[in-house]
C-alpha positions in Angstrom: -21.4 72.0 -5.3 -21.8 68.3 -4.7 -18.7 66.2 -4.6 -19.8 64.3 -7.7 -20.0 67.6 -9.6 -16.4 68.6 -8.6 -14.6 65.4 -9.9 -15.6 65.1 -13.6 -13.5 62.2 -14.7 -10.1 60.5 -14.3 -7.3 61.2 -16.7 -6.0 57.9 -18.1 -2.7 58.7 -19.8 0.8 57.1 -19.7 2.1 60.0 -17.6 -0.8 59.5 -15.3 -0.2 55.8 -14.9 3.5 56.5 -14.0 2.3 58.5 -10.9 0.1 55.7 -9.5 3.2 54.1 -7.9 3.8 57.4 -6.0 0.1 57.7 -5.1 -0.4 60.6 -7.5 -3.7 60.6 -9.4 -5.0 63.0 -12.1 -8.6 64.1 -12.6 -10.5 66.5 -14.7 -12.4 68.8 -12.3 -15.0 71.5 -12.4 -13.6 74.8 -13.7 -14.8 76.8 -10.7 -13.6 74.3 -8.1 -10.7 75.3 -5.8 -8.0 73.2 -4.2 -9.9 72.9 -0.9 -13.1 71.7 -2.6 -11.1 69.2 -4.7 -9.3 67.8 -1.6 -12.6 67.4 0.2 -14.3 65.7 -2.8 -11.5 63.2 -3.3 -11.4 62.3 0.4 -15.1 61.8 0.6 -15.6 59.9 -2.7 -12.6 57.5 -2.4 -12.1 57.3 1.4 -8.4 58.3 1.2 -6.2 61.0 2.9 -4.9 63.7 0.5 -1.5 65.3 1.1 -1.6 67.9 -1.7 -3.5 69.1 -4.7 -2.0 70.8 -7.8 -4.3 72.4 -10.4 -3.9 73.7 -13.9 -6.2 75.3 -16.4 -5.8 73.6 -19.8 -6.8 75.5 -22.9 -8.6 73.8 -25.7 -6.7 72.7 -28.8 -7.4 74.2 -32.2 -9.2 71.7 -34.5 -10.2 71.8 -38.1 -12.9 70.0 -40.1 -12.4 71.0 -43.7 -12.7 74.8 -44.0 -14.3 75.1 -40.6 -12.1 75.5 -37.5 -12.7 75.9 -33.8 -11.4 74.9 -30.4 -12.0 72.0 -28.1 -13.4 73.0 -24.7 -11.2 74.4 -22.0 -10.9 72.3 -18.8 -9.3 72.2 -15.4 -7.0 69.4 -14.3 -6.0 68.4 -10.8 -3.1 66.2 -9.7 -3.9 64.8 -6.3 -1.1 63.3 -4.1 -2.1 61.0 -1.3 -0.4 60.7 2.1 2.1 57.8 2.5 -0.1 56.0 5.0 -3.2 56.2 2.9 -4.5 53.4 0.7 -4.6 53.8 -3.0 -7.7 54.5 -5.2 -9.1 51.1 -6.3 -10.3 52.4 -9.7 -6.7 53.2 -10.8 -5.2 50.1 -9.1 -7.5 47.8 -11.1 -6.3 49.4 -14.4 -2.6 49.0 -13.9 
């Protein structure tokens, strides 16, 4: 897998913005990616040092459109904590 395929998109939520001060960033990642691959991808794409990676599998929510019902897609989320001496990720710093 290429590094660009592992990191799908950043998660931009209120709880995610609270972690930026502690150098904690949240991403949606590929379902088959493991913690080692996620760490390598973040370090290569953003030129930072990663201290830890926590992952969680998120199940899709149930949605209804009239009589029809279904589920949104399942996805995997990773919370990446950077080392104290590492610089922050510029993308998130420009948003806050």
